[in-house]
C-alpha positions as CSV (number, residue, x, y, z in Angstrom):
1,M,27.6,-93.3,-67.3
2,K,28.4,-91.1,-70.2
3,E,30.6,-88.2,-69.3
4,T,29.5,-84.6,-70.2
5,T,31.4,-81.4,-70.5
6,K,29.0,-79.6,-68.2
7,T,29.4,-80.0,-64.5
8,T,26.2,-80.7,-62.6
9,T,25.9,-79.5,-59.1
10,F,23.2,-80.3,-56.5
11,K,22.2,-77.2,-54.6
12,S,20.7,-77.0,-51.1
13,V,18.5,-73.9,-51.1
14,N,16.5,-72.7,-48.1
15,P,12.9,-72.3,-49.4
16,S,12.1,-69.9,-46.5
17,N,14.5,-67.2,-48.0
18,G,16.0,-68.5,-51.2
19,Q,19.5,-68.6,-49.7
20,L,22.0,-71.2,-50.9
21,N,23.1,-73.5,-48.1
22,K,25.6,-75.7,-49.8
23,E,26.2,-77.4,-53.1
24,F,27.7,-80.7,-54.2
25,E,29.2,-81.9,-57.5
26,E,27.8,-84.9,-59.5
27,L,29.8,-88.1,-59.5
28,T,32.1,-88.7,-62.4
29,S,31.6,-92.0,-64.3
30,A,34.8,-93.3,-62.7
31,A,33.6,-92.4,-59.2
32,L,30.2,-93.9,-59.8
33,D,31.8,-97.2,-60.9
34,R,34.0,-97.3,-57.8
35,K,30.9,-96.8,-55.6
36,L,28.9,-99.5,-57.3
37,E,31.9,-101.8,-57.1
38,A,32.3,-101.1,-53.4
39,A,28.6,-101.9,-52.8
40,A,29.0,-105.2,-54.7
41,N,32.1,-106.1,-52.8
42,A,30.4,-105.2,-49.5
43,Y,27.5,-107.5,-50.4
44,S,29.9,-110.5,-50.7
45,T,30.7,-110.2,-47.0
46,W,27.7,-108.4,-45.5
47,K,25.3,-111.2,-46.6
48,D,27.3,-113.6,-44.4
49,E,27.4,-111.4,-41.4
50,S,25.2,-112.6,-38.5
51,F,21.8,-111.1,-37.9
52,E,23.1,-109.8,-34.6
53,A,25.9,-107.8,-36.4
54,R,23.5,-106.3,-39.0
55,A,20.9,-105.5,-36.3
56,G,23.6,-103.9,-34.2
57,V,24.3,-101.4,-37.0
58,L,20.6,-100.5,-37.4
59,S,20.1,-100.3,-33.6
60,K,23.1,-97.9,-33.3
61,L,21.9,-95.8,-36.2
62,A,18.4,-95.5,-34.5
63,S,20.1,-94.3,-31.3
64,I,22.2,-91.7,-33.1
65,M,19.2,-90.3,-34.9
66,L,17.3,-90.0,-31.7
67,E,20.2,-88.3,-29.9
68,R,20.5,-85.8,-32.8
69,K,16.8,-85.5,-33.8
70,E,16.7,-81.7,-33.3
71,E,19.8,-81.2,-35.4
72,L,18.5,-83.4,-38.1
73,A,15.1,-81.8,-38.1
74,R,16.7,-78.3,-38.3
75,L,18.6,-79.3,-41.4
76,E,15.4,-80.6,-42.9
77,A,13.7,-77.3,-42.2
78,E,16.5,-75.4,-43.8
79,E,16.7,-77.7,-46.8
80,M,13.1,-78.4,-47.7
81,G,11.0,-76.3,-45.4
82,K,9.4,-78.7,-43.0
83,P,8.3,-77.2,-39.6
84,L,10.7,-78.2,-36.8
85,A,8.2,-80.2,-34.8
86,Q,7.1,-82.2,-37.9
87,G,10.7,-82.8,-38.7
88,I,11.4,-84.2,-35.2
89,E,8.4,-86.5,-35.6
90,E,9.8,-87.8,-38.9
91,V,13.2,-88.4,-37.5
92,T,11.7,-90.3,-34.6
93,L,9.6,-92.4,-36.9
94,S,12.6,-93.1,-39.1
95,A,14.7,-94.2,-36.0
96,G,11.7,-96.4,-35.1
97,I,11.8,-98.2,-38.4
98,F,15.6,-98.9,-38.1
99,D,14.9,-100.2,-34.6
100,Y,11.9,-102.3,-35.6
101,Y,14.0,-104.3,-38.1
102,A,16.9,-104.5,-35.7
103,Q,14.5,-106.1,-33.2
104,H,12.3,-108.2,-35.4
105,G,14.2,-108.8,-38.7
106,Q,15.7,-112.1,-37.7
107,S,12.4,-113.6,-36.7
108,L,10.7,-112.3,-39.8
109,L,13.4,-114.0,-42.0
110,A,13.4,-117.3,-40.1
111,D,13.0,-120.4,-42.2
112,D,9.3,-121.0,-43.0
113,S,8.5,-124.7,-42.8
114,I,6.1,-126.3,-45.4
115,E,4.2,-129.5,-44.5
116,T,5.0,-132.4,-46.7
117,E,4.0,-136.1,-46.7
118,T,7.6,-137.3,-46.6
119,G,10.9,-135.6,-45.6
120,E,10.8,-131.9,-45.1
121,A,10.7,-128.6,-46.9
122,F,11.1,-125.0,-46.0
123,I,11.6,-121.6,-47.4
124,S,15.0,-119.9,-46.8
125,Y,14.9,-116.1,-47.1
126,E,18.2,-114.9,-48.5
127,P,19.6,-111.6,-49.7
128,I,19.9,-110.9,-53.4
129,G,22.6,-108.2,-53.8
130,T,22.7,-104.4,-54.2
131,I,19.5,-102.5,-54.3
132,L,19.1,-99.1,-56.0
133,S,16.9,-96.8,-54.0
134,I,15.4,-93.7,-55.7
135,Q,13.8,-91.4,-53.2
136,P,12.0,-88.0,-53.1
137,W,12.5,-84.9,-51.0
138,N,9.2,-84.6,-49.0
139,F,10.2,-87.1,-46.3
140,P,14.0,-87.3,-46.8
141,Y,14.8,-89.3,-43.7
142,Y,11.7,-91.5,-43.6
143,Q,11.9,-92.5,-47.3
144,I,15.5,-93.7,-46.6
145,A,14.5,-95.6,-43.5
146,R,11.7,-97.5,-44.9
147,S,13.6,-98.6,-48.0
148,A,17.1,-99.2,-46.4
149,A,16.3,-100.7,-43.1
150,P,14.8,-104.0,-44.2
151,N,17.3,-104.5,-47.0
152,V,20.4,-103.8,-44.9
153,L,19.1,-106.1,-42.2
154,A,18.3,-108.9,-44.8
155,G,22.0,-108.7,-46.0
156,N,21.6,-106.6,-49.1
157,T,23.5,-103.4,-49.8
158,V,21.9,-100.2,-50.8
159,V,22.9,-97.3,-53.1
160,L,20.7,-94.2,-52.8
161,K,19.8,-91.7,-55.5
162,H,18.1,-89.0,-53.4
163,A,16.2,-86.0,-54.6
164,E,18.5,-83.2,-55.9
165,I,17.1,-80.5,-53.5
166,V,18.1,-82.4,-50.3
167,P,21.8,-83.2,-50.9
168,Q,22.9,-82.4,-47.4
169,I,20.5,-85.0,-45.9
170,A,21.4,-87.5,-48.6
171,Q,25.1,-87.3,-47.7
172,L,24.4,-87.1,-43.9
173,M,22.6,-90.5,-43.9
174,E,25.6,-92.2,-45.5
175,D,27.8,-90.6,-42.8
176,L,25.4,-91.8,-40.1
177,F,25.4,-95.3,-41.4
178,K,29.2,-95.3,-41.2
179,E,29.1,-93.8,-37.7
180,A,26.8,-96.6,-36.7
181,G,29.4,-99.2,-37.8
182,A,28.3,-100.1,-41.4
183,P,31.2,-101.3,-43.5
184,D,32.1,-99.2,-46.6
185,G,29.7,-100.0,-49.4
186,V,26.8,-101.3,-47.3
187,Y,24.9,-98.0,-47.7
188,T,26.1,-95.5,-50.3
189,N,24.8,-92.1,-51.4
190,L,25.1,-91.3,-55.1
191,F,25.1,-87.6,-56.2
192,L,23.7,-88.5,-59.6
193,H,21.5,-86.6,-62.1
194,V,18.3,-88.4,-63.2
195,D,19.6,-88.6,-66.8
196,H,22.1,-91.2,-65.6
197,I,19.7,-93.5,-63.7
198,E,19.2,-95.7,-66.8
199,D,22.9,-96.6,-66.7
200,V,22.7,-97.6,-63.1
201,I,19.6,-99.7,-63.5
202,A,21.3,-101.5,-66.4
203,D,24.4,-102.2,-64.4
204,E,24.7,-105.9,-63.6
205,R,25.8,-105.1,-60.0
206,I,22.3,-103.7,-59.3
207,Q,19.7,-106.5,-58.6
208,A,16.5,-104.5,-57.8
209,I,15.1,-101.0,-57.6
210,T,12.8,-99.3,-55.2
211,L,11.3,-95.9,-56.1
212,T,9.0,-93.4,-54.5
213,G,8.1,-90.6,-56.9
214,S,5.9,-89.3,-59.6
215,E,3.8,-91.5,-61.9
216,R,6.0,-90.5,-64.8
217,A,9.2,-91.5,-62.9
218,G,7.6,-94.8,-61.8
219,S,6.6,-95.7,-65.3
220,S,10.0,-95.0,-66.7
221,V,11.9,-96.9,-64.0
222,A,9.6,-99.9,-64.1
223,A,10.1,-100.1,-67.9
224,L,13.8,-99.9,-67.6
225,A,13.9,-102.5,-64.8
226,G,11.6,-104.8,-66.9
227,K,14.0,-104.5,-69.8
228,H,16.8,-105.7,-67.6
229,I,14.7,-108.3,-65.7
230,K,15.0,-106.6,-62.3
231,K,12.3,-106.5,-59.6
232,T,10.9,-103.2,-58.5
233,V,8.8,-101.7,-55.7
234,I,7.1,-98.6,-56.9
235,E,5.3,-96.1,-54.6
236,L,3.7,-93.2,-56.6
237,G,1.2,-90.4,-55.9
238,G,-2.2,-90.5,-54.4
239,S,-5.5,-88.6,-54.4
240,D,-6.6,-89.9,-51.0
241,P,-10.3,-89.7,-50.1
242,F,-11.3,-88.7,-46.6
243,I,-14.9,-89.8,-46.2
244,V,-17.0,-88.2,-43.4
245,L,-20.2,-90.1,-42.7
246,E,-23.3,-88.7,-41.1
247,D,-22.6,-90.1,-37.7
248,A,-19.0,-88.8,-37.5
249,N,-17.6,-86.6,-34.8
250,V,-17.5,-83.4,-36.9
251,D,-15.0,-81.5,-34.7
252,D,-12.6,-84.4,-34.9
253,A,-13.1,-85.0,-38.6
254,V,-12.4,-81.3,-39.4
255,E,-9.3,-81.1,-37.2
256,R,-7.8,-84.3,-38.7
257,A,-8.7,-83.3,-42.3
258,V,-7.4,-79.8,-42.2
259,L,-4.2,-80.4,-40.2
260,G,-3.6,-83.6,-42.2
261,R,-3.9,-81.6,-45.4
262,I,-1.6,-78.7,-44.5
263,A,1.1,-80.9,-42.8
264,N,4.4,-80.6,-44.7
265,A,2.7,-77.9,-46.8
266,G,0.4,-80.5,-48.3
267,Q,3.4,-82.3,-49.9
268,V,2.4,-85.7,-48.6
269,C,1.5,-88.7,-50.9
270,T,-1.1,-89.9,-48.4
271,S,-2.4,-86.5,-47.4
272,P,-6.3,-86.2,-47.4
273,K,-6.6,-84.6,-50.8
274,R,-10.3,-85.2,-51.4
275,I,-12.6,-84.5,-48.5
276,I,-16.0,-86.2,-49.1
277,V,-18.7,-85.2,-46.8
278,V,-22.4,-86.4,-46.8
279,E,-24.8,-83.5,-47.2
280,A,-26.6,-84.0,-43.9
281,I,-23.5,-82.6,-42.1
282,A,-21.9,-80.6,-44.9
283,D,-22.9,-77.1,-43.8
284,I,-21.5,-77.5,-40.3
285,F,-18.4,-79.2,-41.6
286,I,-17.7,-76.4,-44.0
287,E,-18.1,-73.7,-41.4
288,K,-15.9,-75.4,-38.9
289,A,-13.3,-76.1,-41.6
290,K,-13.2,-72.4,-42.6
291,E,-12.7,-71.5,-39.0
292,T,-9.8,-73.9,-38.6
293,F,-8.2,-72.6,-41.9
294,R,-8.3,-69.0,-40.5
295,N,-6.2,-70.1,-37.5
296,I,-3.4,-71.8,-39.5
297,K,-0.1,-70.2,-38.7
298,V,2.2,-70.1,-41.8
299,G,5.7,-69.0,-41.3
300,N,9.4,-69.8,-40.5
301,P,9.6,-73.6,-40.0
302,L,12.2,-73.1,-37.3
303,E,9.8,-71.0,-35.1
304,S,7.7,-72.7,-32.4
305,G,4.0,-72.9,-33.2
306,T,4.4,-72.8,-37.0
307,D,1.7,-75.1,-38.6
308,M,2.9,-74.8,-42.1
309,G,6.3,-73.7,-43.6
310,P,7.2,-72.9,-47.2
311,M,6.8,-75.3,-50.0
312,S,10.0,-77.1,-51.0
313,S,10.9,-75.0,-54.0
314,K,9.8,-72.3,-56.3
315,K,8.9,-74.8,-58.9
316,A,6.7,-76.8,-56.5
317,L,4.9,-73.6,-55.5
318,E,4.3,-72.4,-59.1
319,T,3.0,-75.8,-60.1
320,V,0.3,-75.9,-57.4
321,I,-0.7,-72.2,-57.9
322,E,-1.2,-73.0,-61.6
323,Q,-3.4,-76.0,-60.8
324,V,-5.5,-73.9,-58.5
325,Q,-5.9,-71.1,-61.0
326,K,-6.9,-73.6,-63.6
327,A,-9.5,-75.0,-61.3
328,A,-10.9,-71.5,-60.8
329,E,-11.0,-70.9,-64.5
330,Q,-12.9,-74.1,-65.0
331,G,-15.6,-73.1,-62.4
332,A,-14.4,-74.3,-59.0
333,N,-15.0,-72.1,-56.0
334,I,-11.9,-70.9,-54.2
335,V,-13.3,-70.3,-50.8
336,I,-10.0,-69.4,-49.1
337,G,-6.4,-68.8,-50.4
338,G,-5.0,-69.8,-53.7
339,H,-2.1,-67.5,-53.9
340,K,1.6,-67.1,-53.0
341,I,2.1,-65.2,-49.8
342,E,3.8,-61.9,-50.4
343,G,7.4,-61.6,-49.4
344,S,10.5,-63.8,-49.7
345,G,10.3,-67.6,-49.6
346,E,8.1,-70.1,-51.3
347,F,5.0,-69.7,-49.0
348,M,1.5,-70.4,-50.2
349,E,-1.8,-69.5,-48.6
350,P,-3.6,-72.6,-47.2
351,T,-6.3,-73.1,-49.9
352,F,-9.9,-74.4,-49.7
353,I,-11.8,-75.3,-52.9
354,T,-15.4,-76.5,-53.4
355,D,-17.7,-77.2,-56.3
356,I,-15.2,-79.4,-58.2
357,T,-16.8,-81.5,-61.0
358,P,-15.5,-84.4,-63.2
359,D,-14.9,-82.1,-66.2
360,M,-12.2,-80.2,-64.2
361,D,-8.5,-81.1,-64.2
362,A,-8.5,-80.8,-60.4
363,Y,-10.9,-83.7,-60.1
364,H,-8.4,-86.1,-61.7
365,E,-5.0,-84.6,-60.7
366,E,-3.0,-85.0,-57.5
367,I,-2.4,-81.5,-56.2
368,F,0.8,-81.7,-54.2
369,G,0.4,-78.7,-51.9
370,P,-1.8,-77.2,-49.2
371,V,-5.1,-77.4,-51.2
372,F,-8.2,-78.8,-49.4
373,M,-10.7,-80.0,-52.0
374,L,-14.2,-80.6,-50.5
375,Y,-16.9,-82.6,-52.2
376,V,-20.5,-82.9,-50.9
377,V,-22.4,-86.1,-51.6
378,K,-25.9,-87.3,-50.9
379,N,-25.1,-90.5,-49.0
380,E,-22.6,-93.2,-48.2
381,D,-22.9,-95.0,-51.5
382,E,-22.1,-91.8,-53.4
383,A,-19.1,-91.2,-51.1
384,I,-17.7,-94.7,-51.8
385,K,-18.3,-94.2,-55.6
386,L,-16.5,-90.9,-55.6
387,A,-13.7,-92.2,-53.4
388,N,-13.0,-94.9,-56.0
389,D,-13.4,-92.6,-59.0
390,T,-9.6,-92.0,-59.4
391,K,-6.7,-93.6,-61.0
392,Y,-4.9,-93.6,-57.7
393,G,-5.2,-96.0,-54.8
394,L,-2.7,-95.2,-52.0
395,G,-4.4,-94.2,-48.8
396,A,-7.9,-93.3,-47.5
397,T,-9.8,-92.4,-44.4
398,V,-13.3,-93.2,-43.1
399,F,-14.8,-91.1,-40.2
400,S,-17.7,-92.6,-38.3
401,S,-18.7,-93.2,-34.7
402,D,-19.7,-96.8,-35.7
403,K,-16.3,-98.4,-36.1
404,A,-17.7,-101.7,-37.2
405,H,-19.6,-100.0,-40.0
406,A,-16.6,-97.9,-40.9
407,V,-14.6,-101.0,-41.4
408,K,-17.3,-102.3,-43.8
409,V,-16.9,-99.1,-45.8
410,A,-13.1,-99.3,-45.7
411,R,-13.3,-102.7,-47.3
412,K,-15.1,-101.1,-50.3
413,I,-12.3,-98.5,-50.9
414,E,-9.8,-99.3,-53.6
415,S,-6.6,-98.4,-51.9
416,G,-3.6,-100.0,-50.2
417,I,-4.3,-98.3,-46.9
418,V,-7.4,-97.2,-45.1
419,Y,-7.5,-95.5,-41.7
420,I,-10.6,-95.2,-39.5
421,N,-11.1,-91.9,-37.7
422,H,-7.6,-90.6,-38.5
423,E,-5.9,-89.4,-41.6
424,T,-3.4,-91.9,-43.1
425,S,-0.4,-92.1,-41.0
426,N,2.6,-94.4,-40.3
427,A,4.2,-96.8,-37.9
428,P,7.2,-99.1,-38.4
429,Q,5.2,-102.3,-38.1
430,L,2.5,-101.2,-40.6
431,P,2.9,-102.0,-44.3
432,F,2.9,-99.1,-46.8
433,G,1.9,-99.1,-50.5
434,G,-0.9,-98.7,-53.0
435,V,-2.7,-100.1,-55.9
436,K,-3.7,-98.8,-59.4
437,K,-1.6,-95.8,-60.5
438,S,-0.2,-95.4,-57.0
439,G,2.2,-98.3,-57.6
440,Y,2.8,-101.8,-56.2
441,G,4.8,-103.6,-53.6
442,R,5.0,-102.9,-49.9
443,E,7.5,-101.3,-47.6
444,Q,7.6,-101.4,-43.7
445,G,6.4,-104.2,-41.5
446,K,6.8,-107.8,-42.2
447,L,5.7,-107.4,-45.9
448,G,8.5,-104.9,-46.5
449,I,11.3,-107.2,-45.7
450,Y,10.1,-109.9,-48.2
451,E,10.2,-107.7,-51.3
452,F,13.9,-108.0,-52.1
453,V,14.9,-111.4,-50.7
454,N,15.2,-114.8,-52.5
455,A,12.4,-117.0,-51.1
456,K,14.4,-120.2,-51.8
457,L,12.7,-123.6,-51.4
458,I,14.9,-126.2,-49.8
459,R,13.5,-129.8,-50.0
460,V,14.9,-132.7,-48.1
461,T,13.6,-136.1,-49.3
462,E,14.6,-139.6,-50.7
463,P,15.6,-140.0,-54.3
464,S,12.6,-142.3,-54.9
465,N,10.0,-139.9,-53.7
466,P,10.7,-136.2,-54.4
467,Y,7.1,-135.0,-53.8
């Protein structure tokens, strides 16, 4: 890492009131080198630890997180604005992911036998080294859990470059790993500016990279990793369709669509961003959606009953408002909202848009905020066509009372995830990832643990017959 004369600090700012919580200084090049060396040294012994020892650390970590879930959720509310109840859900899910791999990791990585005519053959799943994890701010605990849990259990070590607006959570997770018994270097937080990521990717001590972030960040990291012949898992944005068929339960569909869209102030990769409703039920759907919007409580994320807190930062708020204003200028109908809420903090009105056409920017963009975009189509075929008319392919939803038919529709959607009668969600055992411009690779579940291991073939046979 090239040293600069300017000192970079990472500031934790409360988006509810703009107050500075705490700040941290960026690592010097010497400090970064020491941390990478510690991770490499830790790998040399951690890879030989028993599964029971590795699982014990993850299990203990899960217990600590559950015991302190309200404290952790409160920090999240103060650092990036997530309502307390939603933060507790995230911490609970994250603990569940650590516990899932503690419970199932050894069996998932058991030798996999291959049938042969003579002798024997099997795949041995083995760790590969230190993994660089680059993560965003919108789910600061969950993003860490789903990338770190399978790798630490497999015997790899992890260095984290977290989002710059959640530095307290970034450091806290390293502290919790150590409290759970992880040796120094097994899991390490790096206070590092994005300008220095290239140096870390190029470092020979880094063996692979996992990133969740923007399309631009994913493209850049994938190119750098390819240059240095290092594997990547990339999870990018989404413009998830939420299809409501004629036989759907409209009340349920409205509730899941609206609440799913405004959760975490709409700052969710798999949030239902394009609501696609067949015209036979469109009028009643729209009226019920308007009613639900009017009852959304926006306010202090630490207060009970808050449905939506502030957006994560001033920049995030300004970006979304600019996108909404452009949609209006291009002819979209802003039914509800579209503005900053007056007063301190980065609060935005929950926003409802209709009449979006392919010649508008909003049709093609991911709007990362509480913006509910509704499309009315003639029939199911048009709904599927519209759902797939995007460069993204992360999550999707199909609402129908005929579950078997909904599954047939789901098979026609170009995405990595499709939920029936519920907005895209998460569970530790369920794989997560997308296609097209939403990235590649999978995290969570059994697929997640195979991304960064060496699937080594071991063949036992006679010299005269190697086949």
